[in-house]
C-alpha positions in Angstrom: -35.4 -33.4 31.6 -37.9 -30.7 30.8 -37.6 -27.3 29.3 -38.0 -25.7 32.5 -35.7 -27.7 34.0 -32.7 -27.1 31.7 -33.3 -23.5 32.1 -33.2 -23.9 36.1 -29.5 -25.2 35.1 -27.9 -22.9 33.9 -29.2 -20.1 36.4 -25.7 -19.6 37.8 -25.8 -20.1 41.5 -23.9 -17.2 42.1 -25.6 -14.2 41.0 -23.6 -11.8 42.3 -21.7 -9.5 39.9 -18.8 -9.9 37.9 -15.4 -8.6 39.0 -14.1 -5.7 36.4 -10.5 -6.4 35.1 -7.7 -5.5 37.4 -10.2 -4.6 40.0 -11.6 -8.2 41.2 -13.1 -6.6 44.3 -15.1 -4.4 43.0 -18.1 -5.9 40.8 -20.1 -5.7 37.3 -23.7 -6.8 37.5 -23.9 -10.2 35.1 -26.8 -10.3 33.2 -27.7 -13.4 34.1 -31.7 -12.7 33.2 -30.4 -11.7 30.0 -28.1 -15.5 29.7 -31.5 -17.6 30.6 -33.9 -15.6 28.5 -31.7 -17.3 25.4 -31.3 -20.5 26.6 -34.5 -21.2 24.9 -32.7 -20.8 21.9 -30.1 -22.0 22.6 -30.7 -25.5 20.3 -31.7 -23.6 17.6 -28.1 -21.6 17.9 -25.9 -25.2 18.1 -28.1 -25.9 15.1 -26.7 -23.1 13.2 -23.2 -23.0 14.0 -22.8 -25.9 12.3 -22.4 -24.5 8.7 -20.7 -21.3 7.6 -17.4 -21.1 5.1 -14.1 -21.5 6.2 -11.7 -19.6 6.7 -7.7 -19.8 8.4 -7.1 -23.4 8.7 -10.5 -24.7 8.5 -12.1 -22.2 11.4 -15.5 -21.8 10.7 -16.0 -18.2 9.7 -19.8 -17.3 10.9 -19.8 -19.1 14.0 -21.6 -17.6 16.9 -21.9 -17.5 20.6 -24.5 -20.1 22.0 -25.1 -17.8 25.0 -24.1 -13.6 24.6 -24.3 -11.5 28.3 -23.7 -7.8 27.1 -23.0 -5.3 30.4 -23.8 -1.7 31.1 -21.0 0.5 29.9 -18.8 1.0 32.7 -19.3 4.4 34.6 -15.8 4.1 35.8 -13.8 4.4 32.1 -15.9 7.4 30.6 -13.5 9.6 30.7 -12.0 7.1 28.1 -15.7 7.4 26.1 -13.9 9.1 22.9 -10.8 8.0 20.8 -9.9 12.0 20.8 -8.4 12.4 24.3 -6.9 7.9 23.9 -5.6 8.4 20.5 -2.5 5.6 20.1 -2.8 2.4 18.9 -3.4 -0.7 20.6 -0.3 -2.7 20.4 0.0 -6.9 20.8 2.9 -5.8 23.9 0.2 -3.6 26.0 -2.8 -5.8 26.0 -0.8 -9.1 25.7 1.4 -8.1 28.9 3.9 -11.4 30.4 1.6 -11.1 33.1 -1.3 -12.4 31.4 0.1 -14.8 28.8 -1.1 -17.2 32.2 -4.6 -16.7 33.3 -6.4 -17.5 36.4 -9.5 -17.4 38.1 -10.4 -19.9 41.0 -9.6 -23.6 39.3 -9.3 -23.0 36.1 -6.1 -21.8 34.4 -5.2 -20.8 31.0 -2.0 -19.9 28.6 -2.1 -17.8 25.4 -2.0 -19.8 22.4 -1.9 -17.0 19.6 -2.7 -13.2 19.4 -3.3 -10.7 16.8 -4.0 -7.3 16.4 -5.5 -6.3 13.5 -6.3 -2.9 11.8 -8.5 -4.7 9.2 -12.0 -4.7 11.3 -13.9 -6.0 8.0 -11.4 -8.7 7.5 -11.8 -10.2 11.1 -15.3 -10.3 11.4 -18.4 -11.4 9.2 -22.0 -10.5 8.5 -22.8 -7.0 6.5 -24.6 -5.3 9.2 -22.0 -5.4 11.9 -19.5 -4.6 9.1 -21.4 -1.9 8.1 -21.9 -0.7 11.3 -17.7 -0.9 12.6 -17.0 1.2 9.3 -19.4 3.8 10.2 -18.5 3.7 14.3 -14.7 4.5 13.2 -13.8 0.9 14.0 -9.8 0.8 13.7 -8.4 -2.3 15.7 -10.0 -5.4 16.8 -7.7 -7.6 19.3 -8.2 -11.0 19.3 -6.3 -13.8 21.4 -6.7 -17.4 22.2 -6.6 -19.0 25.6 -6.1 -22.7 26.4 -6.8 -24.0 29.9 -3.9 -26.1 31.4 -5.8 -29.3 31.3 -6.8 -28.6 27.8 -10.9 -29.0 28.9 -11.7 -25.2 28.0 -10.7 -22.3 25.7 -11.3 -19.3 24.8 -11.4 -16.0 22.9 -10.4 -12.4 24.4 -11.4 -9.7 21.7 -11.1 -5.6 22.3 -12.8 -3.5 19.6 -11.3 -0.3 19.3 -14.3 2.6 18.4 -14.0 6.2 17.9 -16.1 7.3 20.4 -18.8 5.2 23.7 -21.9 5.6 21.2 -20.3 3.5 18.9 -19.3 0.8 21.0 -23.1 0.4 22.8 -24.4 -0.1 19.0 -21.6 -2.6 18.7 -22.7 -4.7 21.3 -26.0 -4.8 20.0 -25.1 -6.2 17.1 -23.1 -8.9 18.4 -26.2 -9.9 20.4 -26.6 -13.2 18.3 -30.5 -12.3 18.2 -29.6 -9.4 15.9 -28.2 -12.3 13.1 -25.7 -8.7 12.1 -22.6 -11.0 12.7 -19.4 -11.4 15.3 -16.2 -11.5 15.3 -14.3 -14.7 13.5 -12.6 -16.5 16.3 -8.8 -16.5 16.1 -6.7 -19.8 15.1 -4.3 -21.0 17.0 -2.6 -24.6 18.5 -5.9 -26.4 20.2 -8.6 -23.9 19.3 -8.4 -24.6 15.6 -12.6 -25.5 15.8 -13.4 -22.6 18.5 -17.2 -22.0 18.2 -18.7 -25.5 17.3 -21.3 -26.2 19.4 -21.6 -24.5 23.1 -20.5 -21.7 23.8 -21.1 -18.1 25.5 -19.4 -14.9 25.6 -19.5 -11.7 28.1 -19.3 -8.4 26.6 -18.7 -5.2 28.5 -18.0 -1.6 27.0 -15.1 0.0 28.5 -15.3 3.8 26.5 -14.6 3.8 23.4 -13.7 0.1 23.6 -15.7 -3.3 23.4 -13.9 -6.3 25.5 -15.4 -9.5 25.2 -14.2 -12.8 26.4 -15.6 -15.6 24.6 -15.5 -19.7 26.3 -16.3 -22.7 26.3 -15.7 -26.7 26.8 -13.7 -27.7 24.4 -14.8 -30.2 21.3 -18.4 -27.6 22.3 -19.8 -30.1 24.7 -22.9 -27.8 26.9 -21.7 -27.3 30.4 -23.9 -28.5 33.2 -24.7 -24.4 34.0 -23.4 -21.4 33.1 -21.3 -20.7 36.3 -18.5 -22.3 34.9 -18.7 -20.4 31.6 -19.0 -17.7 33.7 -15.9 -18.4 36.1 -14.2 -19.3 33.1 -14.8 -15.9 31.7 -13.8 -14.0 34.1 -9.7 -16.2 33.7 -9.7 -15.2 29.7 -11.1 -11.2 30.2 -8.1 -10.7 32.2 -6.1 -8.9 29.3 -8.3 -6.3 29.7 -6.2 -4.7 31.8 -5.3 -2.6 30.0 -8.2 -0.3 29.9 -7.3 0.7 33.8 -3.8 1.6 32.5 -5.0 3.1 29.4 -6.9 5.3 31.7 -4.1 6.5 34.1 -2.1 8.1 31.1 -5.2 10.5 30.3 -4.0 14.2 30.9 -6.3 15.0 33.8 -5.8 11.1 35.2 -3.7 12.0 38.6 -5.7 15.0 38.9 -9.3 13.3 39.1 -7.4 9.9 41.2 
């Protein structure tokens, strides 16, 4: 297969939009062009992911997604642009509600295999530049959840980063781009996802005010999928804990008047 043919295989056939958490009928633009752009370096990225220090029962502490697709800040959550208006810390029960212990999208169904809320952003990330920016922009929490599909063919990581403001969220998303070589979040260890990040994986990042929400997914074992549509559909299941941002919006002092 030629390089051109390989890139064509990775163009999503559905170039429409990814739905917002909790608003499946109101879509978000997929950075499909950005995803295709990084495919040219996918092979190199996979080779890079083979190494790294071990942390937490054999986890690869320095793994990166092969494909990283950021989206612009969500305009509907602009009122969450500062933690001053939304100071209450996140907790596991709020993010991983009973409704998202099992998540689905189209033919894909996942069960939450483990979750964690860390107040030490440095401890659950790697990369000096990323860690420095997390401190600079007021990261006070990183939430992680590990998901395993019912048929054991796919695994996923849900990540939410709590920053001081939207400007910080935007910078962290730039840092998370593998091309920046700034670092990434360490995958959460859980039954069925002990070697997450090895091989081919795709991460989709979205900014919601002062939060960064990431759905990071792959086939179990890191096998390369036929195209990115598969990864997009899987990510739309795994990102569902991100519904917490809409609940937070409703708790803002002026939510009743604005809505």
